[in-house]
N, C-alpha and C positions, 0 to 999 in steps of 0.2 A: 387355337390349340388344335392341330391337325390330328394327334394322336389321342384325342378324348372322345368318348363315345357316351352319349346319352342314353340311358335305358330305362324307363320310367321313371323320372326325376332322379336318378341316381348317377354318377359319372363313373365310368370307367376308361383307364389309361391301358392303351392297346400299343402291343410290340409285336414284332416279328422274331420268331426264333429260327433261325436259319438250320439249326441242327435237326431239327423234327419237321421242317417246313411247315410250320404253323402259325397263326396269328393267336396272340395270348391277351386276354383282357383281364385287368383286375379292378375290382370295385375298389375306390380309394376313400369313400365317405360314408363307410359302415362302421359299426362296433365289432367286427370280426373280418376274417378273411372270405372272400368269395370271388373265385377267378373262373376262366372257362377258355376254351381252345376251338380253332376252326380255321378252314382252310380258305374261307373267302368271307367277304362282307356279309353277305346275306346268312352264312350259317353262323357268322361271328354273333349277330343280333339274335338270332333265334336262341343260341347256347347261353348267350348273357341273361336273356328274360328267364330262362330256365334255372340257371345259377341264383338269379336274385330271388325266384319265386321261393326256391328251396330255403334260401337265406331267411326271408322275410317269415316265411312258414315255422321255421325252427325258433326264430325270435318271439313270434305269437305264442307258439307253444310254451316257451320257456317265460313269458312274460318280460322280454328284454326290449329295450329301445333300439332300434335297427340303425338309426342314423347316429353317427358319432358326434358329439358335442363338442364345439370349438368354443375357448374363452376369449378369443381375440387378444391373446398376447402369447407371443413366443420370443425366443432369445434368438439373437442372430450375432455370430462372432465373425468379425472382419477385420482384416489389418488396420494398425492406428492409423495410418495414411490415409486410409478409404474413409475411415470414421471420420477424421478431421475434415477430409475433401467435401464429403456429405454435408456434415453441418455448415460448412462454409456457402455451399451450394443452397441449402434449405435457408440459410440467414438472407443471403443474395435475394432469393425468391419472396422474402418477407414471410416465411413460414417457420414453425418449429420443425426440428427434426423429423418427429413423429408425424406431422401432417405431411411433410414433404414425402416420407416414404410411403405413408398410405396412400396420395395421389400415384405415385409411380407404382406401385404394386397393384393398384387399381387398374391403372392404364395396360399395365403388362398382362393382367388376369382378366380383363375387359368387363370389370365388375361395376 
């Protein structure tokens, strides 16, 4: 994942905004919004650390858990033909659809 930056154990997705000619980072695993902007990678890391510290300090002050909790469940809407093909592929691999998709997602995200 080339556009993900790890700052103190939290992941931020980084993109480039050509309108303002700046990089934008946004933390994705927080219980609220925290983003930051910079013109280069070094500055992006510094600004990300500042943004994260502000967010974490605010959470501590308000007694909130900063890290977003995940249930391990999500709904995926796909075309019926894709659902059927995935079921066949999973069965051919000797796995349930859930096991098969879990492995594929794990491989894609390197978990």
